[in-house]
N, C-alpha and C positions, 0 to 999 in steps of 0.2 A: 502276075499273082492269080488272077481269076482263072486263066487257063490251067495253070499248075494245080489248082485246087478244085477243078471241075465246077466252077461257078460261072453262070451266064455272064456274058460281056456286060460291063457297066453301061448305063444309059445316062448321058449328061443332059441337064436342063438348065437353060440360062434364064435369068429373071431380070426385069428392068423396073426401075422405080423413078418416075419423073420427079425432078426436084427443081422447080423453077424453069430456067431456060436450059438446064442440063439434065441428063439422065444418068442415074447410077446403075451399075450392073453387078450381078453376082451369079453364082452357079451352084448347082447341086448335082449329086450323082446318086443314082439308085443302084444298089447292090443287094442282092438277095431280098428284094422287096422292101428294103429300108432306104430312106433318103438321107443323105448326109450333105449338109449345106456349108459352103464357105462362110467364114465369119465376117469378112469385110466386103463392103460394096465399093466398086471401083469404076473408073472411067472405062469406056468401051475398049480403049487401046490395051487395057490390062486384063481383059476378060479371060485370056488363057491362064493367067495366074490364079484367077478364081477357080477355074476348073482343076488346076493342079492342087490348090488348097483343099477343095472338096474331096478329091481323090486321096490326098494324104490323110485327111480326117477319117475317111472310110477305111483305109488300110490300117491305120492305128487302132481304130475301134475293133475291126475284125481280128486283129492280132493281140488284143488285150493290152495295148499300150495306152497309157493315159494321154488324153488330149489336153494340153495345157492352156489353150485359149478358152474363150467363152463356151459355155455348155451348149449342146444341141437343143434347139427348141423350135417350135413352129412359129414362123414369122406371121404376125397378124396384120401387118401393114398392107393395106389394099388401096385401090384407086377410089377416091371419094370426090364428090363435088361439094363445094361450099356455097351455100346460099347467102346472098347479101341483102 
């Protein structure tokens, strides 16, 4: 799609979120300066599915097709330390 439409190749970014003894993973893709994030957080074994989901969201958005899952938004969850 990107080559056919003379758009720079997409750049994928993976994100991790420590959750107790496990870590959840998700992905985003930057196309034309906009980041599109996968909606779901997954086990590392399924990280490729997150990349595919992010790419699908980007493709649908660029083609004006409604994305039926959760809306795109900035994830505010970060790494924090809790004092006791």
